[in-house]
Each structure stands twice: as C-alpha cells, then as structure tokens.
C-alpha positions in Angstrom: -2.4 -20.8 11.0 -4.2 -23.2 8.6 -3.3 -24.2 5.1 -4.8 -26.5 2.5 -2.4 -27.4 -0.3 -3.5 -29.0 -3.6 -1.1 -30.3 -6.3 -2.2 -28.8 -9.6 -1.4 -29.2 -13.3 -2.5 -25.5 -13.5 -4.4 -22.8 -11.6 -5.7 -19.5 -12.5 -7.2 -16.6 -10.5 -9.8 -14.3 -12.1 -10.6 -11.0 -10.4 -13.3 -8.7 -11.9 -13.6 -10.9 -15.0 -9.9 -10.6 -15.8 -7.1 -13.1 -15.3 -5.1 -11.8 -12.3 -2.4 -14.5 -12.2 -1.8 -18.1 -13.1 0.6 -21.0 -12.6 1.4 -24.2 -14.4 2.4 -27.4 -12.6 2.9 -26.9 -8.9 0.9 -26.3 -5.8 -2.1 -24.1 -4.9 -1.7 -23.0 -1.2 -4.9 -21.8 0.5 -3.8 -20.1 3.8 -5.9 -18.9 6.7 -4.6 -16.6 9.4 -6.2 -17.3 12.7 -6.3 -15.0 15.8 -3.0 -14.8 17.6 -0.9 -16.2 14.7 2.6 -14.8 14.7 5.9 -14.8 12.7 7.1 -18.0 14.3 4.0 -19.9 13.0 4.4 -18.2 9.6 8.0 -19.5 9.3 7.0 -22.9 10.6 4.2 -23.2 8.1 6.4 -22.1 5.2 9.1 -24.6 6.2 6.7 -27.5 6.6 5.0 -26.9 3.2 8.2 -26.4 1.3 10.0 -29.4 2.8 7.2 -32.0 2.8 7.7 -34.6 0.1 4.4 -34.3 -1.7 5.5 -34.1 -5.4 6.3 -36.9 -7.8 10.0 -37.7 -8.1 12.4 -40.4 -9.3 11.3 -42.6 -6.4 7.6 -42.3 -7.2 4.8 -40.1 -5.8 5.6 -38.2 -2.7 9.3 -38.5 -3.1 10.2 -34.8 -3.8 9.6 -31.6 -1.9 8.8 -28.2 -3.4 12.2 -27.0 -2.2 13.8 -29.6 -4.5 11.6 -28.7 -7.5 11.1 -26.2 -10.3 7.4 -26.2 -9.8 5.3 -23.0 -9.2 3.3 -22.1 -6.1 0.2 -19.9 -6.0 -0.7 -18.7 -2.5 -4.3 -17.5 -1.8 -5.6 -16.1 1.5 -8.8 -18.0 2.5 -10.3 -17.1 5.9 -13.0 -19.7 5.4 -10.6 -22.5 6.3 -11.2 -21.3 9.9 -15.0 -22.0 9.7 -16.6 -23.8 12.6 -19.3 -25.9 10.9 -20.4 -28.3 13.6 -22.6 -25.9 15.6 -25.9 -25.0 14.0 -26.7 -24.4 10.3 -24.4 -21.4 9.7 -20.6 -21.4 9.7 -18.8 -19.3 12.3 -15.5 -17.6 11.4 -14.7 -16.2 14.8 -11.3 -18.1 14.8 -10.1 -16.2 11.8 -7.9 -13.1 12.3 -9.4 -9.7 11.7 -8.8 -8.3 8.2 -6.0 -5.9 9.1 -4.1 -8.4 11.3 -4.7 -11.2 8.7 -3.2 -9.0 5.9 0.0 -8.3 7.9 0.5 -11.9 8.8 -0.4 -13.1 5.3 2.3 -10.8 3.9 4.8 -12.2 6.5 3.9 -15.8 5.5 4.4 -15.0 1.8 7.7 -13.3 2.5 8.9 -16.3 4.6 7.8 -18.7 1.9 9.6 -16.8 -0.8 12.8 -16.9 1.2 12.7 -20.7 0.9 11.0 -21.1 -2.5 11.0 -18.0 -4.7 8.8 -19.2 -7.5 5.6 -17.9 -5.9 2.6 -16.0 -7.2 -0.3 -14.6 -5.1 -4.0 -14.1 -5.2 -5.5 -10.7 -4.4 -5.9 -10.5 -0.6 -9.4 -9.6 0.5 -10.9 -9.8 -3.0 -13.6 -12.0 -4.5 -11.7 -14.4 -6.6 -12.7 -17.1 -9.1 -10.1 -19.9 -9.0 -9.9 -22.4 -11.8 -7.6 -25.4 -11.2 -6.8 -28.8 -12.5 -5.9 -31.1 -9.7 -3.0 -33.4 -10.0 -3.5 -36.8 -8.4 -5.6 -35.5 -6.8 -3.4 -34.7 -3.8 -4.8 -32.4 -1.1 -3.1 -31.9 2.2 -4.1 -29.9 5.3 -1.7 -28.2 7.6 -2.1 -26.6 11.0 0.5 -24.8 13.2 
C-alpha cells in the first residue's frame, strides 16, 4: 500500500463538473492499493498516517499528529502512485491491484482510518476527478507499507 499525504489549507473534488466534496484545513491523502495488500497493511497505514507528527502545534511545525487535531482529512484512491516510470517511455501500473480488489481494500483502509480519526471525507472511487487544493507549507510525505 502506498500513500502520499499533503497538508492543505483546503481541498475540493469535482466530479462531472459538480463539487463532490471538500475540506478545509487538514490533509489530502492519496492512497494506492497494490497487489496482495491486506487488512494488516490497511491498519498499519492508517495508524502511521494518523500518528505521525506532521501538523503545526504549540512546539512548532511537525509537533502535532492528525489524531491530536481537529483538522479534516480527504482520502482519494489513486492507482497511479504504483506507476513504474523508469522503464521505457510509458508508465506501467502492473503493481496496482485490480479494480475490484482495490475497491474492497480501499474501503477497509477508509474504515480503519475512521476508527482512529473520524473527520474523514472521500473522493469517488474509480471516477475521473478534478482536485483543487491549496498546499500548506508545502508539506508532502510519502508512505509505504
């Protein structure tokens, strides 16, 4: 499982020219389900992201975790994080899970995340989405289980 997390002042998802969902200050989590990912990895990823001190706090930047905040989170499935780009001139996505398997594991990841941090919104799995965001920092972190 792969994830890229960006701190944001705001983020908005547009599907079919309509606002689907949005958040204010918080984190935008792009998650990629790879082949053979399982519930253990979903739980581990949710724990790592919610517990990592990546937010501003009383002790400066990166002194507070999501779990200890009232920020919002927007989770978006993004299979392109699994792209292999160092072989040829076209990316390969063979490491990403098949659509049906990815959807099941994505839902498990979101459920595990919400158990720890309930202030979560989601993108529309499998849809073409336009995502507008305002980075904060910028702070962008990559995770792999």
